[in-house]
KOLZA-18672 format. One line per field, with one value per residue (C-alpha): y, x, z; residue number from 1; residue in one letter. Coordinates in steps of 0.2 Angstrom, whole numbers, plus 2048, in hexadecimal, padded with zeros to 3 digits. Example, Ala and Ser with C-alpha at 12.3 -4.5 7.8 and 13.67 -1.06 7.14 Angstrom:
2
north [7EA,7FB]
east [83E,844]
up [827,824]
n [1,2]
res [A,S]
end
This chain:
636
north [801,811,81F,82B,83C,842,852,85C,86A,872,866,856,84A,843,833,831,821,820,80F,808,801,801,7EF,7EF,7F6,7F4,7FF,7FC,805,801,80D,812,81F,831,82B,833,82C,819,810,806,7F8,7F3,802,802,815,818,825,822,830,82F,83D,838,842,850,848,854,846,845,835,831,827,819,814,804,804,7F5,7F7,7E7,7E5,7D9,7D2,7C9,7B9,7AA,7B5,7B7,7CA,7D5,7DE,7EC,7F3,807,80D,820,828,839,841,846,857,85C,858,852,842,837,82B,81B,817,804,7F9,7F2,7E5,7DC,7DD,7CF,7D6,7D1,7D7,7D8,7DE,7E8,7E4,7D0,7CE,7D0,7D8,7E1,7EE,7E8,7F8,7FE,7EF,7FA,809,81B,82D,82C,81B,812,802,7F2,7E4,7D5,7C7,7BA,7C4,7C0,7D3,7DB,7E2,7D5,7E0,7E0,7F0,7FA,7F4,7E2,7E5,7EF,7DE,7D3,7DF,7DF,7CD,7CA,7C1,7CA,7C8,7B6,7B1,7BC,7CB,7DB,7E7,7E6,7ED,7F2,7F5,808,80E,81C,820,816,819,811,7FE,7F8,7EB,7D9,7CB,7CA,7B6,7AA,7B7,7B2,7BC,7CD,7D1,7E0,7E4,7EF,7F9,7EE,7EE,801,803,80E,81E,82D,836,836,83D,833,821,817,815,802,802,80F,820,829,826,813,814,820,813,804,80D,812,7FF,7F8,804,7FF,7EC,7F0,7EF,7FA,800,801,808,806,816,81B,829,821,822,825,818,816,824,830,840,84C,840,83F,852,854,846,850,861,858,851,863,86C,877,86E,86B,85B,85D,85B,86C,873,87B,86B,863,86E,86E,85D,854,842,83B,838,82F,83A,836,836,82F,824,82A,830,842,84E,846,84D,848,839,830,820,816,80D,81D,827,81D,816,805,7FA,809,812,825,828,837,844,843,853,85E,867,867,855,853,85F,855,844,84B,852,843,838,845,845,833,832,841,83D,82A,829,81D,814,80F,810,805,80F,804,804,80E,808,811,822,82D,82D,840,83E,834,840,84D,843,83C,84E,854,848,84C,85E,85A,850,83F,831,822,811,811,802,801,7F6,7F1,7E2,7DB,7CE,7D7,7DB,7E9,7F2,7EF,7F6,805,80C,809,816,828,82F,827,826,815,80B,7FB,7F3,7E2,7D5,7D0,7C9,7BC,7B8,7B2,7AA,7A0,79B,797,78D,77B,77D,77F,774,77A,78A,793,796,7A5,7AF,79D,794,786,780,789,792,79D,7A3,7A6,7B1,7BB,7C0,7C3,7CF,7D8,7DA,7E2,7ED,7F1,801,7F9,7E7,7E3,7F0,7E4,7DB,7C8,7BE,7AF,7B6,7C6,7CE,7CE,7BC,7AA,7A3,797,789,78A,78C,77B,772,778,771,75F,762,757,752,756,75B,76D,770,76A,776,784,783,784,793,79C,798,7A1,7B0,7B1,7AE,7B6,7C9,7D3,7D5,7C6,7C9,7BD,7BF,7BE,7AD,7A5,79F,795,78E,798,794,79F,7A1,7AF,7C1,7C0,7C7,7BA,7AD,7B2,7B2,7A2,79B,797,7A5,79E,79A,7AC,7B4,7C0,7B4,7BB,7B6,7A9,79E,7A9,79B,78B,782,788,784,772,76F,775,76A,77A,77D,779,789,794,78A,78B,79D,7A1,797,7A1,7B1,7AD,7A8,7B8,7C5,7BB,7B9,7C9,7C2,7BF,7D3,7D9,7CB,7C8,7BC,7AF,79E,78F,785,78A,77B,77A,773,762,763,75C,76A,76F,781,786,798,7A2,7B1,7BD,7B7,7AF,7A9,7B4,7AB,7A1,793,78E,77E,778,768,767,757,747,73E,740,74A,748,759,751,749,759,75D,767,765,758,757,762,775,782,78D,79F,7A5,798,78B,77A,774,76D,778,77B,77A,78A,783,775,763,75E,765,757,762,767,770,766,769,767,76B,77D,781,77E,773,76F,75E,752,74C,756,74D,74E,75F,766,777,779,78A,789,792,78D]
east [7FF,808,808,7F9,802,815,818,828,82A,839,845,83E,832,822,818,807,7FD,7EB,7E4,7D3,7CE,7D4,7DD,7EE,7FB,80E,81B,82D,83B,84D,858,84E,85A,853,841,835,823,824,819,820,815,806,7F9,7E7,7E7,7E1,7EF,801,80D,821,82E,83F,84E,855,862,871,87D,885,87B,868,860,855,848,83D,82E,825,812,809,7F7,7F0,7DF,7D2,7D7,7DB,7E1,7F3,7FB,7FB,80C,811,821,825,835,838,849,850,85B,86D,870,85E,84D,845,83D,838,82B,828,81A,81F,82D,82D,839,82F,81E,816,80C,7FB,7F9,7E7,7DD,7CF,7C2,7C7,7C7,7B7,7A6,7A0,794,78B,783,793,794,78F,799,793,795,7A4,7A4,794,79A,78F,798,79B,7A1,79F,7AB,7BF,7C2,7B2,7AF,7AB,7A6,7B4,7B6,7BD,7AD,7B3,7C6,7C0,7B4,7C3,7CC,7BF,7BC,7D0,7D3,7E4,7EA,7E5,7EF,7FE,7FF,803,800,7F4,7F9,7EA,7EA,7E7,7D7,7D5,7C6,7C8,7C4,7BA,7BA,7C4,7C1,7C3,7CB,7C6,7C8,7C1,7B5,7A4,79C,7A4,7AB,7B4,7C3,7BE,7CA,7C6,7D8,7DB,7E9,7DF,7DB,7D3,7D2,7E1,7D9,7C9,7C6,7BA,7A8,7AA,7B7,7AC,7AE,7BB,7B2,7B3,7C7,7C9,7C0,7CA,7DA,7D4,7CE,7DF,7E9,7DD,7E2,7F3,7F5,7FE,7F6,800,7F6,7FB,7FF,802,80C,811,800,7ED,7DF,7DA,7D0,7D5,7CC,7DC,7E5,7D9,7D7,7E9,7EA,7DB,7E5,7F4,7EA,7E1,7F0,7EC,7FC,80B,815,826,836,837,83A,829,821,827,81D,810,80B,804,807,813,80C,813,81B,812,823,830,826,82E,825,825,829,838,847,859,85C,84D,849,839,836,835,82D,820,810,80E,803,7FB,7F6,7F8,809,80D,81A,823,82E,820,81D,80B,80A,818,80D,7FD,805,80E,800,7F3,800,802,7EE,7ED,7F9,7F1,7DF,7E0,7F0,7F8,808,810,80D,813,816,810,81B,829,837,82D,82E,83E,84A,848,836,839,845,83A,82A,832,83A,828,820,830,82C,81A,821,81D,828,81D,826,827,82A,82B,825,834,82F,83F,84A,85C,861,86D,85F,851,85E,860,850,853,861,860,860,851,849,83F,841,83F,838,82F,83D,839,84C,848,839,840,84E,841,837,846,850,84A,839,830,834,83A,83F,84D,85E,85E,86F,875,86E,861,861,860,871,865,85E,86C,873,864,867,878,874,867,872,87F,874,864,866,85B,85A,850,840,83F,830,830,823,81E,80E,807,7FB,806,80F,806,802,810,804,7FF,811,814,804,807,81A,814,815,805,7FE,805,815,80C,80A,81C,823,81A,81D,831,82E,824,833,83E,834,830,842,84E,851,842,82F,826,815,807,7FB,7EA,7E5,7F6,7EE,7E1,7EB,7E4,7E8,7EA,7F6,7F0,7EC,7D9,7D9,7E6,7DC,7CD,7D5,7DD,7CB,7CE,7C6,7C6,7D9,7DF,7E8,7DC,7CE,7C2,7C7,7BA,7C3,7C2,7BF,7C9,7B7,7B8,7CB,7C9,7BB,7C5,7D5,7E0,7E1,7F4,7F8,7EF,7F8,808,807,801,810,81D,814,816,829,82B,824,82D,83E,847,855,849,846,857,863,873,871,87F,87F,884,882,87F,87D,889,881,887,882,872,866,867,868,86D,86E,86F,865,86C,87A,87C,86D,860,865,859,860,857,85A,853,853,84A,850,846,851,858,868,874,87B,88C,88C,88C,89B,8A9,89D,8A8,8A1,892,88F,899,88C,895,892,886,888,886,874,863,859,848,83C,832,829,821,826,838,848,851,862,86C,87B,88C,89D,8A8,8BB,8B9,8AA,897,890,87F,87C,86D,862,856,847,843,83B,83B,83F,844,844,84E,854,860]
up [800,7FA,804,800,802,801,809,80A,817,820,816,81C,813,81B,816,81A,819,818,81D,818,828,83B,83A,844,838,83B,832,830,825,821,826,834,83A,83D,836,842,844,843,850,85B,857,84F,84F,84A,846,833,831,831,82E,82D,82B,823,829,81E,810,811,80B,7FB,7F5,7F4,803,7FF,80C,80A,815,818,81D,826,829,835,82C,835,840,835,827,823,823,815,812,806,801,7FC,7F8,7FB,7F3,7FC,7EE,7F3,7FC,7FC,802,7F1,7F3,7E4,7E9,7E0,7EB,7E9,7EA,7D9,7D9,7E8,7DE,7D3,7C5,7BD,7AD,7A7,798,79E,791,792,7A6,7AF,7AA,7BB,7B3,7A4,7A3,798,78E,77F,784,784,77F,774,771,76F,766,76B,773,76A,776,767,75D,763,75C,765,775,782,792,79D,7A8,7B6,7C1,7BE,7C4,7D3,7D7,7D5,7E1,7EE,7ED,7F0,7DF,7DC,7EE,7F0,7E1,7E7,7DB,7E2,7D3,7C4,7B4,7A9,795,790,796,788,77F,76F,75D,74F,74B,73C,72F,735,729,718,71A,726,72D,727,734,72D,740,740,74C,75B,767,776,77A,77E,770,763,76E,766,776,782,791,795,797,78B,791,78E,79C,7A8,7AE,7B6,7C7,7C3,7C1,7CF,7D9,7D2,7D6,7E9,7EC,7E5,7F1,7FF,7FB,7F9,7E6,7DB,7CB,7BB,7AC,79A,790,77E,775,764,75B,75B,756,745,73C,74A,745,747,73B,72F,72F,72D,71E,715,717,70F,700,6FF,6FE,70E,715,70D,713,714,721,726,737,734,730,73F,74A,73F,73C,74B,741,734,722,714,707,6F6,6EC,6F7,701,711,721,724,72D,737,742,73E,735,72E,737,731,740,74A,73C,734,73B,745,73D,734,743,743,747,753,74D,75F,75B,75A,76B,769,769,778,782,77F,782,791,799,794,7A0,7AD,7AE,7AF,7BC,7C7,7C5,7C9,7D5,7C9,7CF,7BF,7AC,79E,78D,77E,76E,777,769,75C,765,764,773,774,777,785,78D,78D,793,7A3,7A5,7A5,7B1,7BD,7BC,7C1,7D1,7C8,7C8,7C4,7C1,7AE,7A3,790,784,779,76E,76B,773,771,783,77E,773,782,78F,786,78A,79D,79C,7A3,792,78F,7A0,7A1,7B2,7AA,79A,797,797,786,787,794,78C,77C,785,790,781,777,785,77F,78C,77C,76E,75B,760,758,762,76D,768,764,773,773,786,796,793,788,798,7A1,793,792,7A4,7A4,795,79F,7AE,7A3,797,7A4,7AF,7BB,7B7,7C5,7BF,7AF,7AE,7AA,7A2,798,791,78D,780,772,772,772,782,789,78A,778,773,77C,774,764,763,769,77C,784,792,7A5,79B,796,7A9,7AD,79F,7A4,7B6,7B3,7A8,7B5,7C2,7B6,7B5,7C8,7CD,7C1,7C3,7BF,7C4,7C0,7B7,7B5,7A5,7A9,7A7,7AA,7BC,7B3,7A5,796,785,775,766,75C,75C,75B,74A,744,74D,743,732,736,739,74C,753,766,765,769,777,77D,781,790,7A3,7A8,7B5,7C6,7D3,7D8,7D4,7C3,7C1,7C8,7BD,7AE,7B4,7B5,7C9,7C8,7BF,7CB,7DB,7D3,7CF,7E0,7E8,7DD,7E1,7F4,7F2,7E8,7F5,804,7FE,7FD,7F1,7E3,7E3,7E2,7E6,7DB,7D0,7D0,7C2,7CB,7BB,7A9,79C,78D,77E,782,795,79D,79B,7AD,7B3,7C6,7CD,7DD,7E1,7EF,7FC,80C,817,80E,7FD,7F2,7E6,7D7,7CD,7BE,7B3,7A4,79E,79D,7AB,7BC,7BD,7CC,7CF,7D3,7C1,7B9,7B0,7BB,7C9,7D4,7E5,7E1,7DB,7E4,7EC,7F3,802,80A,818,818,81C,817,80A,80C,7FC,7FA,7EE,7F9,7FC,801,7F7,7F1,7F1,800,804,809,80C,7FE,804,809,7FF,801,7F3,7EC,7EB,7E7,7D8,7CD,7C7,7B4,7AE,7C0,7C9,7DB,7E5,7F4,803,813]
n [1,2,3,4,5,6,7,8,9,10,11,12,13,14,15,16,17,18,19,20,21,22,23,24,25,26,27,28,29,30,31,32,33,34,35,36,37,38,39,40,41,42,43,44,45,46,47,48,49,50,51,52,53,54,55,56,57,58,59,60,61,62,63,64,65,66,67,68,69,70,71,72,73,74,75,76,77,78,79,80,81,82,83,84,85,86,87,88,89,90,91,92,93,94,95,96,97,98,99,100,101,102,103,104,105,106,107,108,109,110,111,112,113,114,115,116,117,118,119,120,121,122,123,124,125,126,127,128,129,130,131,132,133,134,135,136,137,138,139,140,141,142,143,144,145,146,147,148,149,150,151,152,153,154,155,156,157,158,159,160,161,162,163,164,165,166,167,168,169,170,171,172,173,174,175,176,177,178,179,180,181,182,183,184,185,186,187,188,189,190,191,192,193,194,195,196,197,198,199,200,201,202,203,204,205,206,207,208,209,210,211,212,213,214,215,216,217,218,219,220,221,222,223,224,225,226,227,228,229,230,231,232,233,234,235,236,237,238,239,240,241,242,243,244,245,246,247,248,249,250,251,252,253,254,255,256,257,258,259,260,261,262,263,264,265,266,267,268,269,270,271,272,273,274,275,276,277,278,279,280,281,282,283,284,285,286,287,288,289,290,291,292,293,294,295,296,297,298,299,300,301,302,303,304,305,306,307,308,309,310,311,312,313,314,315,316,317,318,319,320,321,322,323,324,325,326,327,328,329,330,331,332,333,334,335,336,337,338,339,340,341,342,343,344,345,346,347,348,349,350,351,352,353,354,355,356,357,358,359,360,361,362,363,364,365,366,367,368,369,370,371,372,373,374,375,376,377,378,379,380,381,382,383,384,385,386,387,388,389,390,391,392,393,394,395,396,397,398,399,400,401,402,403,404,405,406,407,408,409,410,411,412,413,414,415,416,417,418,419,420,421,422,423,424,425,426,427,428,429,430,431,432,433,434,435,436,437,438,439,440,441,442,443,444,445,446,447,448,449,450,451,452,453,454,455,456,457,458,459,460,461,462,463,464,465,466,467,468,469,470,471,472,473,474,475,476,477,478,479,480,481,482,483,484,485,486,487,488,489,490,491,492,493,494,495,496,497,498,499,500,501,502,503,504,505,506,507,508,509,510,511,512,513,514,515,516,517,518,519,520,521,522,523,524,525,526,527,528,529,530,531,532,533,534,535,536,537,538,539,540,541,542,543,544,545,546,547,548,549,550,551,552,553,554,555,556,557,558,559,560,561,562,563,564,565,566,567,568,569,570,571,572,573,574,575,576,577,578,579,580,581,582,583,584,585,586,587,588,589,590,591,592,593,594,595,596,597,598,599,600,601,602,603,604,605,606,607,608,609,610,611,612,613,614,615,616,617,618,619,620,621,622,623,624,625,626,627,628,629,630,631,632,633,634,635,636]
res [M,A,P,T,A,L,N,A,S,G,G,A,V,T,L,I,W,Q,T,S,N,T,S,N,Y,A,L,G,V,Q,P,S,T,G,V,I,G,L,P,G,G,A,T,A,L,T,S,L,S,V,T,L,P,V,N,T,G,A,T,A,V,T,Y,I,F,T,L,T,A,N,G,A,A,G,T,P,P,A,T,A,S,T,Q,V,T,V,A,A,G,N,S,V,A,V,L,S,G,V,N,W,P,A,Q,V,I,Y,F,L,M,T,D,R,F,D,N,G,N,T,A,N,D,N,G,G,P,G,D,D,Q,A,A,Q,P,Q,N,P,M,G,W,Y,G,G,D,F,Q,G,V,T,D,R,I,D,A,G,Y,F,M,Q,L,G,A,T,A,I,W,M,T,P,P,Y,L,Q,G,A,P,Q,P,G,P,A,S,S,N,P,N,G,W,Q,Q,F,P,Y,H,G,Y,W,P,W,N,F,D,A,P,D,P,H,F,G,S,I,G,D,L,Q,T,L,V,Q,T,A,H,N,N,Y,L,A,I,M,L,G,Q,I,V,N,D,A,G,Y,G,D,P,P,Y,V,Q,E,S,N,A,I,V,S,G,Q,L,T,L,D,N,S,A,Q,A,L,Q,T,F,L,F,H,H,A,D,P,V,T,G,Q,C,E,P,Y,A,G,T,Y,N,A,M,I,D,C,P,L,D,G,L,P,D,F,N,S,D,N,T,N,V,Q,T,M,L,D,Q,A,T,A,G,W,L,T,T,Y,G,L,D,A,I,R,L,D,A,A,M,Y,V,P,E,S,F,W,A,Q,Y,F,A,Y,L,K,S,Q,N,L,A,P,Y,A,I,A,E,I,F,D,G,A,P,D,F,V,G,G,F,T,Q,S,S,V,G,F,D,G,A,E,N,Y,P,L,Y,Y,A,I,T,Q,S,G,L,V,P,N,Q,P,P,Y,Y,G,Y,T,N,L,A,A,V,N,Y,A,V,Q,Q,N,L,A,N,D,A,Q,P,Y,L,M,V,N,F,I,D,D,Q,D,V,P,R,F,T,S,M,L,T,N,N,G,V,T,G,S,D,V,L,A,H,W,Q,I,A,E,V,L,S,F,T,L,P,G,I,P,M,I,Y,Y,G,D,E,A,G,M,A,G,T,W,D,P,Y,Q,A,V,A,N,G,T,P,S,D,N,I,R,Q,P,M,T,L,F,T,A,A,Q,R,Q,A,A,G,V,Q,G,Y,Y,T,W,L,Q,T,L,A,R,V,R,T,Q,Q,A,A,L,A,T,G,A,Y,T,P,L,F,V,P,S,S,S,D,P,D,V,Y,V,Y,L,R,G,S,G,T,G,S,V,L,V,A,I,N,V,T,G,V,S,V,D,L,T,Q,L,P,N,A,G,S,G,L,V,V,P,G,M,S,V,G,A,L,S,S,L,L,G,G,T,S,S,L,S,L,H,A,C,G,S,N,T,C,L,I,G,T,L,A,P,W,S,A,Q,V,M,A,P]
end
């Protein structure tokens, strides 16, 4: 639960927590020196106020607050972390609101998650497109109220998620034609996903009202959940009226399209030059990826100061109106770096410092990592390098090599490269499913994995996502074993409309999941989320590989997170046979584990660990046998 206020007065910084009830709350902080107002123990007050000391030093001081709420008898306490940095030499505080490396994110597509208010299924003023739940490309009815209801019911907290990421909320534009083939119903594409905006300041009525979204965010904060909202700055929706007007003015001769300085400040969008085919106007060296439309969407001229102002103020408006904790920027790689520099500078000038991640749909660690540097400004990015490494590591058959690797060495390579190239590698977002890639379960079944092996392969992939550096993300439906191969448009074009990655969420209860035979997915993610939030080493602990397979070795991967008594060991075997760690190449008496003492290991995933720590000369070694297609997560 983030502080609801941050006040700077007299050189000191005061944080205020407004609690939702009179449960007993305990508040701790590290470091605690000079912090005023910490309660001596649990308190039933509905307001907690803490003042940080003035930072007169030469370096920034970061405080990690942990707020624990004791619930009703028989229920476990809920905890939330907040990170506050007081800058060097002055009293300026940067409030991140949430200790993001310690979070578990749940990503949902609002329209496809839960329908809490059927009265808005057909939209309203500005967008009155009727719901078409039988059309994979249509509006289904999911809305802000549905998310709020699931928060109130404890759905996210019971699963173990601590943050909710939602798709863009903007007022959407007009539908587009559907596929010309395999579409006997003549279905159109509707902007249910939120990525075709016509108005960047208001929510679409299909999702709900301003008040509905405000209630959602407040309800989330009252339940110790952070909220991340999708934002768009690269383009507008198809048929956006200002774009159409500008295009018509070019055709009529009212506007002259060229690449002059004047044109850069006149045109709000890029347009194709009828002679050269290049997209104009553009600044500096022509770059088709930056200067031309993505999928034919009206592409903003990001060098136009009016465009910058509109988009900067739009994001600031969403942050301040709704009290968001984080933002995710769509298609960030198609926007010039110069835009991002001024964008984040503007937010900072408004005292807004959300956790901000970029969508960089690319598997190259150095390219993705470039967006996390201070010259650009993102805190992190969706971890596509790790995603591609996991899917191409041998877990999914028939995949191409990842940078030459075809086994779990691919994953180690991606991690090492992320650590080298990302400014803050622990703020990357790890995932194996999202809205733009086939669901992992379908990748497996489409490539010959059958029966119980699907769950086993998926479980290992999720262990990697949850225990390697980065913030783990659950895509809605992962907990229900949902399948889906294609974007809905392509699924319809293929004649397989139900085989899409954006099917509606339906299996919310244990009874529903058990009836469908998929409860194992839920319990695995629930366990991993608990482990992730309880083991600090998995948030920011150092990564130390203990065994990485060569091309001729058994496909076993062992690594350490953190050091000493607070560390976590992870051991994975993706072969069809049991593997004795002492029989691995160069293992000798076992795998040397630095900084750890001899003793038994506790299995954090349940059951008993088959591995233990033994003395091997002057070292401590990990020994034991890994079962086929298994993953163990252990602590001393």
